[in-house]
C-alpha positions as CSV (number, residue, x, y, z in Angstrom):
1,X,0.0,0.0,0.0
2,X,2.9,2.3,0.4
3,X,6.5,2.5,-0.7
4,X,9.2,4.5,1.1
5,X,12.7,5.1,-0.1
6,X,15.1,4.8,2.8
7,X,18.9,5.2,2.4
8,X,20.9,2.5,4.1
9,X,24.3,2.6,5.7
10,X,26.1,1.6,2.4
11,X,24.9,4.6,0.5
12,X,22.6,2.6,-1.7
13,X,18.8,3.0,-1.9
14,X,16.6,0.4,-0.3
15,X,13.0,0.2,-1.4
16,X,10.8,-0.8,1.6
17,X,7.4,-2.2,0.6
18,X,4.7,-2.8,3.2
19,X,1.9,-5.0,2.0
20,X,-1.1,-5.3,4.3
21,X,-3.3,-8.2,3.3
22,X,-6.4,-8.7,5.5
23,X,-6.7,-12.0,7.3
24,X,-9.9,-13.1,9.0
25,X,-8.8,-11.2,12.1
26,X,-7.1,-8.5,10.1
27,X,-4.1,-7.8,12.4
28,X,-0.9,-9.2,11.0
29,X,1.9,-7.5,9.1
30,X,5.2,-9.3,8.9
31,X,8.4,-7.8,7.8
32,X,11.0,-9.6,5.8
33,X,14.3,-8.2,4.4
34,X,15.7,-9.4,1.1
35,X,18.9,-8.4,-0.5
36,X,19.5,-8.8,-4.2
37,X,22.1,-11.3,-5.5
38,X,22.0,-9.9,-9.0
39,X,25.3,-8.4,-10.0
40,X,23.7,-5.5,-11.8
41,X,21.2,-4.6,-9.1
42,X,21.5,-1.5,-6.9
43,X,18.5,-2.1,-4.8
44,X,17.4,-4.5,-2.2
45,X,13.7,-5.1,-1.3
46,X,12.2,-5.5,2.0
47,X,8.6,-6.8,1.8
48,X,6.1,-7.3,4.6
49,X,3.7,-9.9,3.5
50,X,0.9,-11.8,5.2
51,X,-0.9,-14.4,3.1
52,X,-2.6,-17.8,3.4
53,X,0.4,-19.9,2.6
54,X,3.9,-20.3,3.9
55,X,5.7,-19.8,0.7
56,X,9.4,-18.8,0.9
57,X,8.7,-15.3,2.1
58,X,5.0,-15.5,3.1
59,X,3.8,-16.6,6.5
60,X,0.7,-18.7,7.2
61,X,-2.6,-16.9,7.3
62,X,-3.1,-17.7,10.9
63,X,0.3,-16.3,11.9
64,X,-1.6,-13.3,13.2
65,X,-0.1,-12.5,16.5
66,X,3.5,-11.5,15.7
67,X,2.7,-7.9,16.6
68,X,4.8,-6.0,14.1
69,X,3.4,-2.9,12.4
70,X,4.6,-0.3,10.0
71,X,6.1,1.7,12.9
72,X,8.2,-1.0,14.3
73,X,11.7,-2.0,13.5
74,X,12.0,-5.6,12.2
75,X,13.9,-7.7,14.7
76,X,16.9,-9.5,13.2
77,X,15.5,-12.8,14.3
78,X,12.7,-12.6,11.7
79,X,14.7,-11.5,8.8
80,X,14.4,-13.8,5.8
81,X,17.4,-15.6,4.3
82,X,18.6,-14.9,0.8
83,X,20.3,-17.1,-1.7
84,X,23.8,-17.4,-0.1
85,X,24.2,-13.6,0.3
86,X,27.3,-12.8,2.3
87,X,26.7,-11.5,5.7
88,X,27.5,-7.8,6.2
89,X,27.7,-5.6,9.2
90,X,24.2,-4.3,8.5
91,X,22.6,-7.8,8.4
92,X,24.7,-9.6,11.0
93,X,23.0,-12.4,12.9
94,X,21.2,-15.5,11.9
95,X,18.9,-15.3,8.9
96,X,15.6,-16.9,9.7
97,X,13.6,-17.9,6.7
98,X,10.6,-19.0,8.8
99,X,9.6,-16.6,11.5
100,X,7.8,-17.8,14.7
101,X,4.0,-17.4,14.8
102,X,4.1,-16.2,18.5
103,X,0.6,-17.5,19.4
104,X,-0.9,-16.8,22.7
105,X,-3.7,-18.9,24.2
106,X,-6.4,-16.6,22.9
107,X,-5.3,-17.4,19.3
108,X,-5.8,-21.1,19.9
109,X,-9.1,-20.5,21.8
110,X,-10.6,-18.5,19.0
111,X,-10.0,-21.3,16.6
112,X,-11.6,-23.9,18.9
113,X,-14.7,-21.7,19.1
114,X,-14.8,-20.9,15.4
115,X,-13.8,-24.2,13.8
116,X,-14.7,-26.9,16.4
117,X,-17.9,-25.4,17.9
118,X,-16.6,-25.1,21.5
119,X,-18.2,-22.6,23.8
120,X,-16.0,-20.1,25.6
121,X,-16.7,-21.9,28.9
122,X,-15.5,-25.2,27.4
123,X,-12.4,-23.5,26.1
124,X,-11.7,-22.0,29.5
125,X,-12.1,-25.5,31.0
126,X,-9.3,-26.9,28.7
127,X,-7.1,-23.9,29.7
128,X,-7.8,-24.5,33.4
129,X,-7.2,-28.2,33.3
130,X,-3.5,-27.4,32.5
131,X,-2.7,-24.1,34.0
132,X,-4.6,-24.7,37.3
133,X,-3.5,-28.3,37.7
134,X,0.0,-28.7,38.9
135,X,0.0,-32.5,38.4
136,X,-0.8,-32.1,34.8
137,X,1.9,-29.5,34.4
138,X,4.4,-31.8,36.0
139,X,3.3,-34.6,33.7
140,X,3.8,-32.4,30.6
141,X,7.2,-31.1,31.8
142,X,8.5,-34.6,32.5
143,X,7.4,-35.6,29.1
144,X,9.4,-32.7,27.6
145,X,12.5,-33.6,29.6
146,X,12.2,-37.3,28.8
147,X,12.0,-36.5,25.1
148,X,15.0,-34.1,25.1
149,X,17.1,-36.3,27.4
150,X,16.4,-39.5,25.5
151,X,17.3,-38.0,22.1
152,X,20.4,-36.5,23.5
153,X,21.4,-39.9,24.9
154,X,20.7,-41.4,21.5
155,X,23.0,-38.9,19.8
156,X,25.7,-39.7,22.3
157,X,25.4,-43.5,21.8
158,X,25.3,-43.0,18.0
159,X,28.6,-41.1,18.1
160,X,30.1,-44.0,20.2
161,X,29.0,-46.5,17.5
162,X,26.5,-48.3,19.7
163,X,23.6,-47.2,17.5
164,X,24.1,-47.7,13.8
165,X,22.1,-47.2,10.6
166,X,19.6,-44.5,10.2
167,X,18.5,-42.4,13.2
168,X,16.4,-39.3,13.3
169,X,16.1,-37.1,16.4
170,X,13.3,-35.0,17.6
171,X,15.0,-32.2,19.6
172,X,13.0,-29.0,19.6
173,X,9.7,-30.7,18.9
174,X,9.0,-31.8,22.4
175,X,5.6,-30.2,22.6
176,X,4.3,-33.2,20.5
177,X,5.3,-36.0,22.9
178,X,4.1,-33.6,25.7
179,X,0.6,-33.7,24.2
180,X,0.7,-37.4,23.6
181,X,1.7,-38.1,27.2
182,X,-1.1,-35.8,28.4
183,X,-4.0,-36.7,26.2
184,X,-3.5,-40.0,24.3
185,X,-4.7,-43.2,25.9
186,X,-3.2,-46.6,25.9
187,X,-6.0,-48.1,23.7
188,X,-5.6,-45.5,21.0
189,X,-3.9,-46.7,17.8
190,X,-0.7,-44.8,17.2
191,X,1.0,-44.5,13.8
192,X,4.2,-42.5,13.5
193,X,7.0,-42.1,11.0
194,X,10.7,-42.6,11.2
195,X,11.3,-39.9,13.9
196,X,9.2,-41.7,16.5
197,X,11.3,-42.5,19.5
198,X,9.7,-39.8,21.6
199,X,6.2,-40.6,20.4
200,X,6.6,-44.2,21.4
201,X,7.9,-43.3,24.9
202,X,5.1,-40.7,25.4
203,X,2.6,-43.4,24.4
204,X,3.8,-45.6,27.3
205,X,6.5,-47.7,25.6
206,X,9.3,-48.5,28.0
207,X,12.3,-46.2,27.3
208,X,14.7,-49.1,28.0
209,X,13.0,-51.3,25.3
210,X,13.2,-48.4,22.8
211,X,16.9,-47.8,23.5
212,X,17.6,-51.5,23.2
213,X,15.8,-51.5,19.9
214,X,18.2,-48.8,18.7
215,X,21.1,-50.8,20.0
216,X,19.8,-53.8,17.9
217,X,19.4,-55.9,21.1
218,X,17.0,-58.8,21.7
219,X,15.3,-56.9,24.6
220,X,14.3,-54.2,22.1
221,X,10.7,-53.5,21.2
222,X,11.1,-55.6,18.1
223,X,13.9,-57.9,19.2
224,X,16.4,-55.6,17.4
225,X,14.8,-56.4,14.0
226,X,13.2,-52.9,13.6
227,X,15.8,-50.4,14.6
228,X,15.4,-46.7,15.1
229,X,12.8,-46.2,12.4
230,X,10.6,-49.1,13.3
231,X,9.5,-48.9,17.0
232,X,6.4,-51.1,17.5
233,X,4.8,-52.2,20.8
234,X,1.6,-54.2,20.8
235,X,0.8,-53.7,24.5
236,X,0.5,-49.9,24.0
237,X,-1.0,-50.1,20.5
238,X,2.1,-48.2,19.2
239,X,2.0,-49.5,15.6
240,X,5.0,-47.8,14.0
241,X,7.6,-46.4,13.1
242,X,7.3,-46.4,9.3
243,X,10.2,-45.6,7.0
244,X,8.5,-44.5,3.7
245,X,7.3,-41.0,3.9
246,X,3.5,-40.8,4.4
247,X,3.0,-44.5,4.0
248,X,1.5,-44.6,7.5
249,X,-1.5,-42.4,6.6
250,X,-3.7,-45.1,5.1
251,X,-2.5,-47.6,7.7
252,X,-3.9,-45.3,10.4
253,X,-7.2,-45.0,8.5
254,X,-7.4,-48.8,8.5
255,X,-6.7,-48.8,12.2
256,X,-9.5,-46.3,12.8
257,X,-11.8,-48.4,10.7
258,X,-11.0,-51.4,12.9
259,X,-12.4,-49.5,15.8
260,X,-15.7,-49.1,13.9
261,X,-15.7,-52.8,12.9
262,X,-15.2,-53.8,16.6
263,X,-18.3,-51.8,17.5
264,X,-20.3,-53.1,14.5
265,X,-19.5,-56.8,15.2
266,X,-19.6,-56.4,19.0
267,X,-16.1,-57.8,19.5
268,X,-13.0,-56.5,21.3
269,X,-9.4,-57.5,22.1
270,X,-8.6,-60.0,24.9
271,X,-5.4,-60.0,26.9
272,X,-3.6,-61.6,24.0
273,X,-4.9,-58.9,21.6
274,X,-7.1,-61.5,19.8
275,X,-10.7,-60.8,19.1
276,X,-13.2,-62.1,21.6
277,X,-17.0,-62.1,21.7
278,X,-17.2,-59.1,24.1
279,X,-18.5,-55.8,22.9
280,X,-16.4,-52.7,23.4
281,X,-17.7,-50.7,26.4
282,X,-20.6,-48.2,25.8
283,X,-18.2,-45.3,26.4
284,X,-15.6,-46.6,24.0
285,X,-13.8,-43.5,22.8
286,X,-10.7,-44.9,21.1
287,X,-9.1,-43.0,18.3
288,X,-6.4,-43.5,15.8
289,X,-3.7,-40.9,15.7
290,X,-1.2,-40.5,12.8
291,X,1.9,-38.3,12.8
292,X,3.3,-36.8,9.7
293,X,5.6,-33.9,8.8
294,X,4.3,-30.9,6.9
295,X,6.6,-32.0,4.1
296,X,5.1,-35.5,4.1
297,X,1.6,-34.0,4.3
298,X,2.1,-32.7,0.8
299,X,1.9,-36.3,-0.4
300,X,-1.3,-37.2,-2.2
301,X,-2.0,-39.8,0.6
302,X,-3.1,-36.9,2.7
303,X,-6.0,-36.0,0.4
304,X,-7.0,-39.6,0.2
305,X,-6.9,-39.9,4.0
306,X,-9.1,-36.9,4.6
307,X,-11.6,-38.1,2.0
308,X,-11.7,-41.6,3.5
309,X,-11.8,-40.4,7.1
310,X,-14.6,-37.9,6.4
311,X,-16.6,-40.4,4.3
312,X,-16.6,-43.1,7.0
313,X,-16.6,-40.6,9.9
314,X,-13.4,-42.3,11.2
315,X,-12.2,-41.5,14.7
316,X,-8.9,-40.3,13.4
317,X,-6.5,-37.4,14.2
318,X,-4.0,-36.2,11.7
319,X,-1.2,-34.6,13.7
320,X,1.0,-32.5,11.4
321,X,4.5,-31.7,12.8
322,X,5.3,-28.5,11.0
323,X,9.0,-27.8,11.3
324,X,9.2,-26.0,7.9
325,X,11.7,-28.5,6.5
326,X,11.0,-31.4,4.1
327,X,14.2,-33.3,5.2
328,X,16.1,-30.1,5.1
329,X,14.6,-28.5,2.0
330,X,12.6,-25.4,3.0
331,X,9.1,-26.8,2.6
332,X,7.8,-23.6,0.9
333,X,10.3,-24.1,-1.9
334,X,8.3,-27.2,-2.9
335,X,4.9,-26.6,-1.5
336,X,2.4,-23.9,-2.4
337,X,0.3,-24.3,0.7
338,X,1.8,-25.2,4.1
339,X,-1.4,-24.6,6.0
340,X,-2.3,-28.3,6.2
341,X,-4.7,-27.6,9.0
342,X,-6.9,-25.8,6.5
343,X,-6.8,-28.6,3.9
344,X,-9.7,-30.5,5.5
345,X,-12.2,-27.8,4.7
346,X,-13.2,-29.5,1.4
347,X,-14.0,-32.6,3.4
348,X,-15.7,-31.1,6.4
349,X,-12.6,-31.9,8.5
350,X,-11.7,-29.0,10.9
351,X,-8.2,-28.1,11.7
352,X,-6.3,-26.3,14.5
353,X,-2.9,-24.6,14.3
354,X,-0.9,-24.4,17.5
355,X,2.5,-23.0,18.4
356,X,5.0,-25.7,19.4
357,X,7.0,-23.2,21.3
358,X,4.4,-23.2,24.1
359,X,4.0,-26.9,25.1
360,X,1.2,-26.1,27.6
361,X,-0.9,-24.4,24.9
362,X,-0.3,-27.4,22.6
363,X,-1.6,-29.7,25.4
364,X,-4.7,-27.6,25.9
365,X,-5.6,-27.1,22.3
366,X,-4.5,-30.6,21.3
367,X,-6.7,-32.2,24.1
368,X,-9.7,-30.2,22.8
369,X,-9.2,-31.5,19.3
370,X,-8.6,-35.1,20.5
371,X,-11.8,-34.9,22.6
372,X,-13.7,-33.7,19.5
373,X,-12.6,-36.8,17.7
374,X,-13.3,-39.0,20.7
375,X,-16.9,-37.7,20.8
376,X,-17.7,-39.2,17.5
377,X,-17.9,-36.0,15.5
378,X,-15.3,-37.3,13.0
379,X,-11.7,-36.7,12.0
380,X,-9.7,-33.6,12.7
381,X,-6.3,-32.1,11.9
382,X,-3.8,-30.6,14.4
383,X,-0.8,-28.7,13.0
384,X,2.0,-27.9,15.4
385,X,4.3,-25.1,14.2
386,X,7.7,-26.0,15.5
387,X,11.4,-26.1,14.8
388,X,13.8,-29.1,14.6
389,X,17.1,-28.4,16.4
390,X,19.1,-31.2,14.7
391,X,19.7,-32.2,11.2
392,X,17.6,-34.7,9.4
393,X,19.9,-37.4,10.8
394,X,23.4,-37.3,12.4
395,X,25.0,-37.8,9.0
396,X,23.2,-34.8,7.6
397,X,25.6,-32.1,6.3
398,X,22.8,-29.5,6.3
399,X,23.8,-27.7,3.2
400,X,20.3,-26.5,2.4
401,X,20.0,-22.7,2.4
402,X,19.4,-21.1,5.7
403,X,19.3,-24.3,7.7
404,X,22.3,-23.9,10.0
405,X,21.5,-20.3,10.9
406,X,17.9,-21.3,11.5
407,X,18.9,-24.2,13.8
408,X,21.2,-22.0,15.9
409,X,18.5,-19.3,16.2
410,X,15.8,-21.8,17.1
411,X,17.8,-23.3,19.8
412,X,18.2,-19.9,21.4
413,X,14.8,-18.4,20.7
414,X,12.3,-21.3,20.3
415,X,13.1,-23.9,22.9
416,X,9.8,-25.2,24.3
417,X,11.4,-26.4,27.5
418,X,13.0,-23.1,28.3
419,X,9.6,-21.4,27.5
420,X,7.8,-23.8,29.9
421,X,10.4,-23.1,32.6
422,X,10.3,-19.4,32.2
423,X,6.5,-19.2,32.1
424,X,5.7,-21.3,35.1
425,X,8.5,-20.1,37.4
426,X,7.6,-16.5,36.6
427,X,4.0,-17.0,37.6
428,X,5.0,-18.9,40.8
429,X,3.7,-22.4,39.9
430,X,7.1,-23.9,40.2
431,X,10.4,-23.0,41.7
432,X,13.6,-23.6,39.8
433,X,14.6,-26.2,42.3
434,X,11.4,-28.1,41.7
435,X,12.0,-28.2,38.0
436,X,15.6,-29.3,38.5
437,X,14.5,-32.2,40.6
438,X,12.0,-33.3,38.0
439,X,14.7,-33.1,35.3
440,X,17.1,-35.1,37.5
441,X,14.5,-37.8,38.0
442,X,13.8,-38.1,34.3
443,X,17.5,-38.1,33.3
444,X,18.0,-41.0,35.8
445,X,15.4,-42.9,33.8
446,X,17.2,-42.2,30.6
447,X,20.5,-43.3,32.1
448,X,18.9,-46.5,33.2
449,X,17.5,-47.1,29.7
450,X,21.0,-46.7,28.2
451,X,22.4,-49.1,30.8
452,X,19.7,-51.7,30.1
453,X,20.3,-51.5,26.4
454,X,24.1,-51.7,26.7
455,X,23.9,-54.8,28.9
456,X,21.3,-56.6,26.9
457,X,22.2,-59.5,24.6
458,X,22.2,-59.4,20.8
459,X,19.5,-61.4,19.2
460,X,20.3,-65.0,18.3
461,X,21.2,-65.8,14.7
462,X,18.2,-68.0,14.5
463,X,15.9,-65.0,14.8
464,X,16.2,-64.1,11.1
465,X,14.7,-67.5,10.1
466,X,12.0,-67.4,12.7
467,X,10.8,-64.0,11.5
468,X,10.5,-65.1,7.9
469,X,6.8,-66.3,8.2
470,X,4.6,-66.6,11.3
471,X,3.5,-70.1,10.3
472,X,5.5,-73.3,9.7
473,X,5.9,-74.1,6.0
474,X,3.8,-77.2,6.3
475,X,0.8,-75.5,7.9
476,X,-2.5,-76.8,6.6
477,X,-4.7,-73.7,6.6
478,X,-7.8,-75.8,6.0
479,X,-7.5,-77.2,9.5
480,X,-7.4,-73.8,11.2
481,X,-10.4,-73.7,13.6
482,X,-13.0,-71.0,13.2
483,X,-13.4,-68.4,15.9
484,X,-15.7,-69.6,18.7
485,X,-17.8,-66.5,18.3
486,X,-18.4,-66.9,14.5
487,X,-22.1,-68.0,14.7
488,X,-23.0,-65.5,17.3
489,X,-21.5,-62.6,15.3
490,X,-23.1,-63.8,12.1
491,X,-26.5,-64.1,13.8
492,X,-26.4,-60.5,15.0
493,X,-24.9,-58.9,11.9
494,X,-26.5,-60.8,9.0
495,X,-30.3,-60.9,8.7
496,X,-32.1,-64.2,8.0
497,X,-33.0,-62.9,4.5
498,X,-29.4,-62.0,3.8
499,X,-28.2,-65.4,5.1
500,X,-30.8,-67.2,3.0
501,X,-29.7,-65.3,-0.1
502,X,-26.0,-65.9,0.4
503,X,-26.4,-69.6,1.2
504,X,-28.4,-70.1,-2.0
505,X,-25.6,-68.3,-3.9
506,X,-22.9,-70.5,-2.3
507,X,-24.9,-73.6,-3.1
508,X,-25.2,-72.6,-6.7
509,X,-21.4,-72.1,-7.0
510,X,-20.7,-75.4,-5.3
511,X,-23.0,-77.1,-7.9
512,X,-20.9,-75.5,-10.6
513,X,-17.7,-76.8,-9.0
514,X,-19.0,-80.3,-8.8
515,X,-20.0,-80.2,-12.4
516,X,-16.6,-78.9,-13.4
517,X,-18.1,-75.7,-14.8
518,X,-16.9,-73.1,-12.3
519,X,-14.7,-70.3,-13.5
520,X,-11.7,-69.0,-11.5
521,X,-13.5,-65.8,-10.6
522,X,-16.5,-67.8,-9.3
523,X,-14.2,-70.2,-7.4
524,X,-12.6,-67.2,-5.6
525,X,-15.9,-65.7,-4.9
526,X,-17.0,-69.0,-3.3
527,X,-13.9,-69.1,-1.2
528,X,-14.4,-65.5,0.0
529,X,-18.0,-66.1,1.1
530,X,-17.1,-69.4,2.8
531,X,-14.3,-67.6,4.7
532,X,-16.3,-64.5,5.6
533,X,-19.0,-66.7,7.1
534,X,-16.5,-69.0,8.8
535,X,-14.5,-66.1,10.3
536,X,-16.4,-62.8,10.8
537,X,-13.0,-61.0,11.3
538,X,-12.5,-61.3,7.5
539,X,-13.1,-58.1,5.6
540,X,-12.9,-57.2,2.0
541,X,-11.9,-54.0,0.0
542,X,-12.4,-53.4,-3.7
543,X,-13.3,-50.9,-6.4
544,X,-16.8,-51.4,-7.7
545,X,-17.3,-53.9,-5.0
546,X,-21.1,-53.6,-4.7
547,X,-21.4,-54.4,-8.4
548,X,-19.1,-57.4,-8.2
549,X,-16.1,-55.7,-9.8
550,X,-15.0,-57.0,-13.2
551,X,-14.9,-60.7,-12.6
552,X,-17.6,-61.2,-9.8
553,X,-14.8,-61.9,-7.3
554,X,-16.5,-59.8,-4.5
555,X,-20.0,-60.5,-5.7
556,X,-22.7,-60.2,-3.0
557,X,-20.3,-59.4,-0.3
558,X,-21.5,-55.9,0.6
559,X,-25.1,-57.0,0.2
560,X,-24.5,-59.8,2.8
561,X,-21.9,-58.4,5.3
562,X,-22.6,-54.7,5.0
563,X,-20.4,-51.7,4.2
564,X,-18.3,-51.9,7.3
565,X,-16.9,-55.3,6.4
566,X,-17.2,-55.1,2.6
567,X,-16.0,-51.6,1.6
568,X,-16.2,-49.9,-1.8
569,X,-13.0,-48.0,-2.3
570,X,-11.6,-45.0,-4.2
571,X,-9.7,-45.8,-7.4
572,X,-6.3,-46.0,-5.8
573,X,-5.0,-49.4,-4.8
574,X,-2.3,-48.1,-2.6
575,X,-4.9,-46.4,-0.4
576,X,-7.1,-49.4,0.2
577,X,-4.2,-51.9,0.4
578,X,-2.8,-49.5,3.1
579,X,-6.2,-49.4,4.9
580,X,-6.2,-53.2,4.8
581,X,-2.8,-53.3,6.4
582,X,-4.1,-51.1,9.3
583,X,-7.0,-53.5,9.8
584,X,-4.6,-56.5,9.7
585,X,-2.5,-55.0,12.5
586,X,-5.7,-54.8,14.6
587,X,-7.1,-58.3,14.6
588,X,-8.8,-58.5,11.2
589,X,-8.1,-60.5,8.1
590,X,-8.6,-58.3,5.1
591,X,-9.0,-59.4,1.5
592,X,-8.1,-56.9,-1.2
593,X,-9.5,-57.5,-4.7
594,X,-7.6,-55.7,-7.5
595,X,-9.8,-55.3,-10.5
596,X,-6.6,-56.1,-12.4
597,X,-3.5,-57.2,-10.6
598,X,-1.3,-54.7,-12.5
599,X,-3.2,-51.9,-10.7
600,X,-1.3,-53.1,-7.6
601,X,1.6,-51.1,-9.0
602,X,-0.1,-48.1,-7.3
603,X,0.3,-50.0,-4.0
604,X,3.9,-51.2,-4.2
605,X,5.0,-49.3,-1.0
606,X,2.1,-50.8,0.9
607,X,2.6,-54.3,-0.4
608,X,6.3,-54.1,0.5
609,X,5.5,-53.0,4.1
610,X,2.8,-55.7,4.4
611,X,5.4,-58.3,3.5
612,X,7.9,-56.9,5.9
613,X,5.6,-56.3,8.9
614,X,6.0,-59.6,10.7
615,X,9.8,-59.4,10.5
616,X,10.2,-55.7,11.1
617,X,8.0,-55.9,14.3
618,X,10.0,-58.8,15.7
619,X,7.0,-61.1,15.2
620,X,4.5,-58.9,17.2
621,X,2.2,-58.3,14.3
622,X,1.0,-60.9,11.8
623,X,-0.3,-59.6,8.5
624,X,-3.1,-61.9,7.4
625,X,-3.9,-60.0,4.2
626,X,-4.9,-61.6,0.9
627,X,-4.5,-59.6,-2.3
628,X,-6.2,-61.2,-5.2
629,X,-6.9,-60.1,-8.8
630,X,-6.9,-61.1,-12.5
631,X,-3.8,-60.7,-14.5
632,X,-2.0,-61.9,-17.6
633,X,-4.0,-62.6,-20.8
634,X,-5.9,-65.4,-22.4
635,X,-7.1,-66.5,-25.8
636,X,-9.7,-64.1,-27.3
637,X,-8.8,-61.4,-24.9
638,X,-7.1,-58.1,-25.7
639,X,-6.1,-56.6,-22.4
640,X,-3.4,-54.3,-23.6
641,X,0.1,-53.8,-22.5
642,X,-0.7,-52.5,-19.0
643,X,-3.4,-55.1,-18.1
644,X,-1.6,-58.1,-19.4
645,X,1.7,-57.8,-17.6
646,X,2.5,-60.5,-14.9
647,X,2.3,-58.6,-11.7
648,X,4.0,-61.4,-9.7
649,X,7.2,-60.4,-11.5
650,X,7.1,-57.1,-9.7
651,X,6.7,-58.4,-6.2
652,X,8.7,-61.6,-6.1
653,X,11.6,-59.8,-4.5
654,X,9.6,-58.6,-1.5
655,X,10.3,-60.6,1.7
656,X,7.4,-62.1,3.6
657,X,5.0,-62.5,0.7
658,X,3.6,-65.8,-0.5
659,X,2.7,-65.6,-4.2
660,X,0.6,-68.1,-6.1
661,X,-1.2,-68.1,-9.4
662,X,-4.4,-69.9,-10.3
663,X,-4.4,-71.2,-13.9
């Protein structure tokens, strides 16, 4: 709106441009300083921009409380970086490409009222449950210190050569495990990515077992078979630790769907995590929570997740850890819109942005969002604006522009632990001595975890063979007994009319088989119905399922077993293979029908992880998934180059799969 020419100390002209773009609260102006790197240029440009995306020099729309106006000098800590411009006396100090959002509680509270329908009294309750409850504050603070102390210990052990391979540390992002420890329950399904140590510990996984897993020891969460990127713990429903960016998103959707299937069938997990004929409690409020970085959230799986979660009203929370870096690439260099919390609008999925610098406010706002999901209102998004203090991994040279300066600045200016300590000693809730004692207590646990891991044994060499398949090679699956509750579940979920129809259909197929006239498609359809009746934990996913797909393989399944067990899916095999994987980790036996097996190319990542699951988790999680479809070609058919390729040739190198061909 206005341009001013201001002489700088070097005798050149600097054009200062202030651009005031209204937000929905109309209060933010941000200043950024850019210097030209063009040899012929004599001017530098300083632009203050506020827009809806976090592009390279534009802050998120909701970054509305950094109180800078046209009359204020821009602090050096929020000056934007340039493309390798040499530092001069005038611009000394770290260049920060991604300024803080500086939220206060009222900024979080207003979003909860506007987007989630909370009353002011309810918002005040979430505020008071933290600020007025010393025990909850202690719980959060200890979680912060455990996360920081554990990751620091990991770094030390890595440098000593006791931890090898890939390792990704979480320093600076402690507000997330603080929230998990405060608001996530044991029965909730948790799906994280490869930077998951702190998420696992905050979920209740033993720190010693996590450290032992990093040490590749038999006492680790996965007997040393998973390593740093693959922490799994069945007892706390911590279900990964997944290495491929964003692959965990559909898995978490499948886990959320498994909660709905439990309720629909009236079954639950027993002490061995096997299904039993006991309905979930009336107040069952389990959710599935999935962690993803804001860089990973740009993956198309996010849109598919939001669509699926909204369509099925899944109890699912998408937690976006927004550190502004996709590995180390400045996310806005590759992403137009970094406001992932707003991406659910098209699906009716509300989102909340919080400031990871204030762990207490993250706990308050995050708990409100989690309770929204628990209440049955559907999925939600929580985006935590934070900074990662370390490189992508210890081997990371951090050559990306602005990264090293940003890291140094963030350690000094955006440490959530220091913020917590300053805030709650200043208002008299804690003394410095109290906080020191809590920290000492936590670091003793970390030290004990390292000692436990160091003294544990390496896994036996026989483990590799044991983890190849869960069953012996000579297992006769025809002799596996049906669940004791099969008849009871069928009786309460399949009407007499439906049962009469499907039994007549089965009888007709059997007559064809006896006569030698049955097709491969009909034979598979017969097997599917027999199994879905024999074991009600069997589910099926397919495109065009209600119409029988292309070869009648899933014919009459949805009409008999309902949409919860027999699901029509979007046209992306990776998505519904991934959902099936999440169901498989939670006591169900999914069948995935590919209209053509070559379409499984879209699901190669998910198929690979399905094959690896049993071994990677140290044998904790079976993966009883069947993927079936038509492939190849035949006389009088013209399927084309794509449809006639032999898909088994693609997947034969994936460990853990059993591949067969009906001909």
